[in-house]
N, C-alpha and C positions, 0 to 999 in steps of 0.2 A: 880308658872311657864306661859310664855306667851308662844304662839304659835309661828314658824318661820316667820317673816314679810312680806309684800308684796312683790309679783311673780314679777319680772319683766324678762318680755320675751327678750328673746338676740337683738332682733332686735332697744330695746329699748337703748343698751349699746352702748355706741359711742367711741371707741376705737384706735380710728386711732388717729396718728397722728399728730397736729397742721397745718392742712393745707387746705390755705383761700379756696371759691369758690368763691370769690373774681374778678369777673370784672376787664381781664387790665386795663391798660386804655391804651390810645394812648402812653402818653409817656415812658408808658413801655413795651410796641410792639418795641418803637423805642431801648432804651435802649435794649433789647433785641433781639434786631438785631447787633449794636453794640458791644453786648460783644462777640457774634458769629464772627463778623467779625475783630474781634481782635485777636478770638481765634486762626482762619484761618485761618489768614496770619502769626499767626506766626510759623505758622505750617508747612509755604512754604516756610517764614526765614529759619527754621530752616534744612527742606527739602533742602533747599539749598546751607546750608552753610555743609550741608553734604557732598556733593556731590561737593561741594567746593575743602572742607581739605584733606574730605578721599579719595578718586579716582583723587581726583585735575585734573579736568575735566572743568569744569567751570565755571568761574564768572555769568553767566548771574541771575542765580535764586535767588543768592545775592543782587545785584542789582534791580531785580523788588521787590522780597517781601519785600525787605530792603526797599527799596518807600516805597510799598503798606503799610504794617504794619506798618512805619511811622505817615504815612496817619490815619488811623486805628487807631492807640497812642491817635494819639492825639483825634480825635474825640472821641473815647469812653470815654477819660478823661468828653470834654466836658456835651456831652450825659447822663454822672453822677452826674454829679453839677446837672446842667437842671433837670435829675432824682429827684437831690435829695430836692432840695429847690423844686418841682413840689408835689412831693409825702409825701414832711414831712419828713424823712428819720431821724433820730438819727444820732448822730457822728460817734457808731461805727459800721454802717451801709452804712455810707460815707465814714471810713477811708476803711472799707474792702473792698468796690467795687473793692476804685479805688485805693489799693493795687496789689488785683487780676491781674493789668493790667502786672499789673510786672516781678513775672516768670509763663513759659511756660505755656499758658491756663487754667488756673483761672479763668478767667471770667467765663467759660459755670460755673461752679457748683456755682459760686458766682453768681449766675443767678440765677441759679436752685433755687438755701434756697430764693430768693426773689421771685422768682415766688410762691411759695410755700407759705412764708411767708406770704403772702399781702404787700408782700414792690411794688409790680407792679403797683396797686391797688390804685383807688381815695381817699385819707380816708378823 
């Protein structure tokens, strides 16, 4: 009968999820900013549409945030493609990042996942 195996201290066990501790690259930070701006303008556009169609008070929110969101959307797509090339993302990450811009506010959780998984760090 053999004795118990080697003792393992709790500090030696790494049971945390796979979170990258690699520093975010400059293009990764640019992607994060673009994701936030895209989501923020989406939120502004949603508020503007609510004000336009529910209480029917003004169209200014849709006019302003519609243009801002259009610019932010195109910028996000361009920055995503640049980041994908520079950071060597796999196709599934590229497709996810691009499709995240379509539904409202999805770019934020995708950016968080990219950061946690190390995809915003230089490889």
